[in-house]
C-alpha positions as CSV (number, residue, x, y, z in Angstrom):
1,X,-26.9,-40.2,27.7
2,X,-24.0,-40.6,25.3
3,X,-23.0,-37.6,23.2
4,X,-22.5,-39.4,19.8
5,X,-25.6,-41.4,18.9
6,X,-27.2,-42.3,15.6
7,X,-30.2,-40.1,14.6
8,X,-29.8,-37.7,17.5
9,X,-26.9,-36.1,19.4
10,X,-26.7,-36.2,23.1
11,X,-27.2,-32.4,23.1
12,X,-30.5,-32.8,21.2
13,X,-31.6,-35.5,23.6
14,X,-30.7,-33.3,26.6
15,X,-32.7,-30.4,25.1
16,X,-35.7,-32.7,24.5
17,X,-35.6,-34.1,28.0
18,X,-35.2,-30.8,29.6
19,X,-38.1,-29.3,27.7
20,X,-40.3,-31.9,29.4
21,X,-38.4,-31.9,32.8
22,X,-36.3,-28.8,33.3
23,X,-35.1,-30.0,36.7
24,X,-33.8,-33.3,35.3
25,X,-30.3,-34.3,36.4
26,X,-28.3,-35.5,33.4
27,X,-25.0,-37.4,33.1
28,X,-23.2,-37.1,29.7
29,X,-21.0,-40.1,29.1
30,X,-18.6,-39.1,26.3
31,X,-15.1,-39.0,25.0
32,X,-15.9,-36.0,22.7
33,X,-17.7,-33.1,24.4
34,X,-15.6,-30.3,25.8
35,X,-15.6,-29.9,29.6
36,X,-16.7,-26.3,29.1
37,X,-19.8,-27.5,27.3
38,X,-20.9,-29.8,30.1
39,X,-20.3,-27.1,32.7
40,X,-22.1,-24.4,30.8
41,X,-25.2,-26.6,30.5
42,X,-25.1,-27.8,34.1
43,X,-24.4,-31.4,33.2
44,X,-22.4,-34.0,35.0
45,X,-19.7,-35.4,32.7
46,X,-18.5,-38.9,32.7
47,X,-15.4,-39.6,30.5
48,X,-15.3,-42.9,28.6
49,X,-14.2,-45.5,29.4
50,X,-15.3,-45.3,33.0
51,X,-15.4,-47.7,35.9
52,X,-18.4,-48.6,38.1
53,X,-16.9,-46.4,40.9
54,X,-16.7,-43.4,38.5
55,X,-20.3,-44.0,37.4
56,X,-21.4,-44.2,41.1
57,X,-19.5,-40.9,41.8
58,X,-21.1,-39.2,38.8
59,X,-24.6,-40.3,39.9
60,X,-23.8,-38.8,43.3
61,X,-22.7,-35.5,41.8
62,X,-25.8,-35.4,39.5
63,X,-28.1,-35.9,42.5
64,X,-26.4,-33.2,44.6
């Protein structure tokens, strides 16, 4: 998910998704959210802009 979206923030989407699937791995693609926020919530962070290799690495970290 992205953090800044119209109608719902990335954090709100994460909360909604985790209420349905608490074990869901989530990658937060953002240029805004603080690193401490993503670590505290157990998220994999992907800083924008990112390359395909960075996306691939983030997916690997999220699946670990």
